[in-house]
C-alpha positions in Angstrom: 139.0 0.7 -31.0 138.2 4.6 -30.3 134.4 4.4 -31.4 133.6 1.1 -29.5 132.2 2.7 -26.4 130.2 5.1 -28.4 128.8 1.8 -30.5 128.6 0.1 -27.4 126.4 2.6 -25.6 124.0 2.4 -28.9 123.8 -0.9 -29.2 122.5 -1.5 -25.7 120.4 1.8 -26.1 118.8 -0.1 -28.6 118.2 -3.5 -27.3 117.0 -2.1 -24.0 114.2 -0.1 -26.6 113.2 -3.5 -28.0 113.0 -5.1 -24.3 110.7 -2.4 -23.4 108.5 -3.1 -26.2 108.7 -6.5 -24.9 107.5 -5.7 -21.5 104.8 -3.5 -23.0 103.4 -6.6 -25.4 103.7 -8.7 -22.2 101.4 -6.7 -20.0 99.4 -6.5 -23.1 98.9 -10.3 -23.0 99.9 -9.9 -26.5 102.7 -12.6 -25.3 102.4 -14.7 -22.4 104.9 -16.7 -20.1 104.5 -19.9 -22.8 105.2 -17.7 -25.6 108.0 -15.9 -24.2 109.6 -19.2 -23.4 109.0 -20.6 -27.2 111.0 -17.4 -28.5 113.4 -18.1 -26.0 113.9 -21.5 -27.8 113.9 -20.3 -31.1 117.1 -18.2 -30.1 118.9 -20.9 -28.2 117.9 -23.6 -30.7 117.5 -21.9 -34.0 119.3 -18.2 -34.1 122.2 -18.8 -31.9 123.7 -21.9 -34.0 123.0 -20.3 -37.2 124.9 -17.6 -36.7 127.7 -19.6 -35.3 127.5 -21.7 -38.1 128.0 -18.8 -40.5 130.5 -16.6 -39.1 132.8 -20.0 -38.3 132.3 -20.9 -42.3 135.4 -19.0 -43.5 138.8 -19.3 -45.0 141.6 -21.3 -42.5 143.5 -18.5 -41.0 146.5 -19.9 -38.3 146.1 -16.3 -36.7 142.5 -17.2 -36.3 143.6 -20.6 -34.7 145.5 -19.0 -32.2 143.4 -16.4 -30.9 140.3 -19.2 -30.8 142.7 -21.2 -28.4 143.0 -18.3 -26.5 139.5 -17.3 -26.2 138.6 -20.8 -24.7 141.3 -21.0 -22.1 140.2 -17.4 -21.2 136.9 -18.4 -20.8 137.8 -21.6 -18.7 140.1 -19.6 -16.4 137.4 -17.0 -15.7 135.1 -19.5 -14.8 137.1 -21.4 -12.6 138.4 -18.7 -10.6 134.5 -17.7 -10.5 133.5 -20.6 -9.0 135.6 -20.5 -5.9 135.1 -16.6 -5.9 131.3 -17.0 -5.7 131.7 -19.1 -2.4 133.1 -16.4 -0.4 129.9 -14.4 -0.9 127.1 -16.8 -0.8 125.7 -19.8 1.0 125.5 -23.2 -0.2 121.9 -22.8 -0.2 122.1 -19.8 -2.8 122.7 -21.5 -6.0 120.5 -19.0 -8.4 122.6 -16.2 -6.9 125.9 -18.2 -7.4 124.7 -19.2 -11.3 123.8 -15.3 -11.7 127.2 -14.3 -10.7 129.4 -16.9 -12.7 127.4 -17.3 -15.9 127.7 -14.3 -18.5 124.8 -13.9 -20.9 127.4 -14.6 -23.6 125.2 -15.7 -26.3 122.0 -14.5 -26.1 123.3 -10.3 -25.3 126.8 -10.7 -26.3 126.0 -12.0 -29.7 124.1 -8.8 -30.9 126.3 -6.5 -28.6 129.5 -7.9 -30.7 127.8 -7.8 -33.9 126.8 -4.1 -33.4 130.0 -2.9 -32.1 132.7 -4.9 -33.9 131.1 -6.7 -37.0 129.9 -10.3 -37.7 133.5 -11.3 -37.9 134.1 -11.5 -34.3 131.3 -13.2 -33.2 133.7 -16.3 -34.5 135.6 -15.7 -31.5 132.6 -15.0 -29.1 131.1 -18.3 -30.1 134.8 -20.0 -29.2 134.3 -18.9 -25.8 130.8 -19.4 -25.2 131.4 -23.2 -26.1 133.3 -23.3 -22.9 130.5 -21.6 -21.1 127.8 -24.1 -22.5 129.5 -27.0 -21.2 129.9 -25.3 -17.6 126.2 -24.3 -17.6 125.5 -27.6 -18.6 127.0 -29.3 -16.1 128.0 -27.4 -12.9 125.2 -24.7 -14.0 122.5 -27.5 -13.6 124.0 -28.6 -10.4 123.8 -25.1 -8.7 120.1 -24.1 -10.0 118.6 -27.4 -9.1 121.0 -28.8 -6.0 121.5 -32.0 -7.1 124.3 -33.0 -8.5 122.6 -36.0 -10.5 120.9 -33.2 -12.9 124.4 -32.5 -14.3 124.3 -34.3 -17.6 126.9 -34.7 -20.1 124.4 -35.9 -22.6 122.5 -32.3 -22.7 126.1 -30.7 -23.4 126.9 -32.8 -26.4 123.0 -32.6 -27.8 123.3 -28.9 -27.3 122.8 -27.1 -30.9 125.5 -24.6 -30.2 127.9 -26.6 -29.4 127.2 -28.9 -32.6 127.2 -25.6 -34.7 130.6 -24.9 -33.0 131.8 -28.5 -34.1 130.6 -28.2 -37.5 131.7 -25.0 -37.9 134.9 -25.8 -36.9 135.3 -28.6 -39.1 134.1 -26.3 -41.6 136.8 -23.5 -40.9 139.8 -26.2 -40.8 138.9 -27.2 -43.9 138.2 -23.8 -45.4 134.3 -25.2 -46.7 132.1 -22.7 -47.5 128.4 -22.7 -47.8 126.2 -22.8 -50.7 124.7 -19.6 -51.4 121.3 -20.1 -50.6 122.5 -22.1 -47.1 124.3 -18.9 -46.6 121.3 -16.8 -47.4 119.0 -19.0 -45.0 121.6 -18.8 -42.3 121.9 -15.2 -42.3 118.3 -14.6 -42.5 117.9 -17.0 -39.3 120.7 -15.3 -37.6 119.0 -11.5 -38.3 115.8 -12.2 -35.5 118.5 -13.1 -32.8 118.7 -9.5 -31.0 114.8 -8.5 -31.8 113.7 -11.7 -30.2 116.2 -11.9 -27.5 115.1 -8.7 -26.0 111.4 -9.2 -26.5 112.1 -12.5 -24.4 114.1 -10.1 -21.5 111.1 -7.6 -21.9 108.9 -10.2 -20.8 110.9 -11.5 -18.0 111.0 -7.4 -16.6 107.2 -7.5 -16.9 107.1 -10.8 -15.0 109.9 -9.3 -12.2 109.0 -7.6 -9.0 110.8 -5.0 -9.4 110.6 -3.2 -6.1 111.5 -6.6 -4.4 114.6 -7.1 -6.5 115.8 -3.6 -6.0 115.5 -3.7 -2.6 117.2 -7.0 -2.7 121.2 -6.6 -1.0 121.4 -10.0 -2.5 120.9 -9.2 -6.0 123.3 -6.0 -6.1 126.1 -8.1 -4.5 125.4 -10.6 -7.8 125.5 -7.8 -10.0 128.8 -6.3 -8.6 130.3 -9.7 -9.2 128.9 -10.1 -12.6 129.6 -6.6 -13.8 132.6 -5.5 -11.7 134.5 -8.2 -10.0 134.9 -11.0 -12.9 134.9 -8.7 -15.9 138.3 -7.1 -13.8 139.5 -10.3 -13.2 139.5 -10.7 -17.2 140.9 -7.7 -18.1 143.8 -8.3 -15.7 144.5 -11.9 -17.5 144.1 -10.3 -20.8 146.4 -7.4 -19.9 149.6 -10.5 -19.8 148.4 -11.2 -23.6 149.5 -7.9 -25.9 150.1 -10.4 -28.6 146.3 -11.0 -28.7 144.7 -7.9 -31.1 142.8 -5.7 -28.9 139.4 -6.2 -30.4 139.6 -10.0 -30.0 140.4 -9.5 -26.4 137.4 -6.5 -26.0 134.9 -9.2 -27.5 136.0 -11.8 -25.2 135.4 -8.8 -22.5 131.8 -8.5 -23.5 131.7 -12.6 -23.1 133.0 -12.5 -19.7 131.1 -9.0 -18.8 128.0 -9.5 -19.7 125.0 -9.2 -17.6 123.3 -12.5 -15.8 123.1 -15.4 -18.1 118.8 -15.3 -19.1 119.4 -19.7 -18.1 119.1 -18.4 -14.3 115.6 -17.7 -15.2 115.0 -20.8 -17.8 116.7 -23.3 -15.5 115.5 -22.3 -12.4 112.0 -22.6 -13.6 113.2 -26.3 -15.3 114.7 -27.7 -12.2 112.9 -26.0 -9.3 115.0 -23.0 -8.6 114.0 -19.8 -7.2 112.6 -18.4 -10.7 111.4 -15.2 -9.3 114.7 -14.0 -8.2 116.6 -15.1 -11.5 114.0 -13.5 -13.6 114.7 -10.5 -10.9 118.8 -11.1 -11.6 118.5 -11.1 -15.1 116.6 -8.0 -15.3 118.5 -5.7 -12.8 121.9 -6.8 -14.4 120.6 -6.1 -17.9 119.3 -2.4 -17.0 122.8 -2.3 -14.9 125.0 -2.9 -17.9 124.1 0.0 -19.8 126.2 1.9 -17.4 128.8 -1.4 -16.4 129.6 -2.5 -20.0 130.8 1.0 -21.5 132.7 1.6 -18.4 134.3 -2.0 -18.9 135.3 -1.3 -22.3 136.8 1.9 -21.2 138.9 0.6 -18.3 140.0 -2.0 -21.1 140.9 0.2 -23.9 142.9 2.1 -21.5 144.7 -1.0 -19.9 145.4 -2.8 -23.1 146.8 0.4 -24.9 149.5 0.6 -22.1 
């Protein structure tokens, strides 16, 4: 546990370096906006599901199943607390801001951080928690960004490849099904592209954002305060009540609930007519601030959980 914070700092530093390269490539017109979107699609629809499926295809363990249930329950409670909490700070028409405060980049950024800090085995728990988040993102989240309740779609949730990977993976876990060597190697190779592509995409977002405007926005800082400090504090308080859950599992879920603003704040804003530039700015600013915020979160949580 003592090495978790330095490992996290190192992982975020690596990711921000690649993010800077992505920003440079976009400004040099080597990658354009369409290319960045296509890379994001590769991450969302291929790399992340591959990582999820591979990490779930392990021998059944009742202890793991119990911990997985805790992860699902925690993510549900934290999300349900965040929804009314954000109503206290934002007006009805500020859906993108509320979305940014509620939804963390658990899969997009959480996966490479958890892989780097705790190892691939803990992506198992992150994936379980993220499945709950995906449900809320494609229902309530879409409504927030679009402002149109009719845009909420359960069918999008059901067809989401990440959720499909979780359902298939859990079935393999329950029956201790292991992939053939070739399939395992293919899934591993696909998963290996995740971190690099994620940060290149976020670098492209950075290149498109108006940093002066976002840095001067009090609303953006309020979103980041909620996303990177208040909501993770709620998560730490809840998890401190469950000492029977292994510390590394709880710290993994802290990364899931304390990650910066979900990249879908930009992607869904563009798709459903929300404030795309503000969404891009929130993703960029919160990701940069997470370099300081997430190690602080982990340090506080490590101290609390050791009491």
